[in-house]
C-alpha positions in Angstrom: -25.3 -23.9 -7.2 -24.9 -21.7 -10.2 -27.5 -20.1 -12.3 -26.9 -18.9 -15.9 -29.1 -17.1 -18.3 -28.6 -16.6 -22.0 -30.9 -13.8 -23.2 -30.3 -14.5 -26.9 -31.6 -18.0 -26.6 -33.9 -17.2 -23.6 -32.3 -20.2 -21.8 -31.9 -20.6 -18.0 -29.7 -23.3 -16.7 -29.5 -24.1 -13.0 -26.4 -26.2 -12.1 -26.5 -28.0 -8.7 -23.1 -29.9 -8.9 -19.8 -28.4 -10.1 -18.0 -31.7 -10.5 -17.2 -32.7 -14.0 -19.2 -35.8 -15.0 -21.1 -37.5 -17.8 -24.8 -36.7 -17.8 -27.9 -38.0 -19.6 -30.4 -35.5 -20.8 -34.0 -36.3 -19.9 -36.8 -34.1 -21.4 -39.6 -33.9 -18.8 -41.8 -31.3 -20.6 -41.6 -29.2 -23.6 -39.5 -26.6 -22.0 -37.6 -28.5 -19.2 -34.6 -30.8 -19.6 -32.9 -32.4 -16.7 -29.2 -33.4 -16.6 -29.0 -36.6 -14.7 -25.5 -37.6 -13.4 -24.1 -40.3 -11.3 -26.4 -42.3 -9.0 -29.4 -40.8 -10.9 -28.9 -37.3 -9.2 -30.2 -34.3 -10.9 -27.1 -32.1 -11.8 -28.8 -29.5 -13.7 -32.0 -28.1 -15.1 -32.3 -26.4 -18.4 -35.4 -24.1 -19.0 -36.2 -23.0 -22.6 -38.3 -19.9 -23.1 -37.2 -19.1 -19.6 -38.6 -15.5 -19.6 -42.2 -17.0 -20.3 -41.9 -19.7 -17.6 -39.9 -18.3 -14.7 -39.8 -14.9 -12.9 -36.3 -14.1 -13.7 -36.2 -11.2 -11.3 -36.6 -13.5 -8.3 -33.3 -15.4 -9.3 -31.0 -12.5 -9.0 -28.1 -12.4 -8.7 -27.4 -14.7 -11.7 -24.3 -15.3 -13.7 -25.2 -13.4 -16.9 -24.0 -14.9 -20.2 -23.6 -11.9 -22.6 -24.5 -12.3 -26.2 -21.7 -10.2 -27.6 -18.1 -10.7 -27.0 -16.4 -7.8 -25.1 -12.8 -7.1 -25.8 -10.6 -5.1 -23.3 -8.6 -2.4 -24.9 -5.3 -1.4 -23.2 -4.5 2.2 -23.3 -1.1 3.2 -24.7 -0.8 0.2 -27.1 
């Protein structure tokens, strides 16, 4: 299971299955979308306005998706 949070979009995504597969999106409420995969299994859950709907502190550690691209600078070049 992987948990991703994008603070710019305030979007939380919980992925249960890492296998690459086609999914169907099914909106079950205004702020929750399920990704349904093979055999009708829930592959992932997308939560919009996550900071308003989920206690994000309880999900730590999460894989954090930065809003700005960070470039590495090599010294001596």
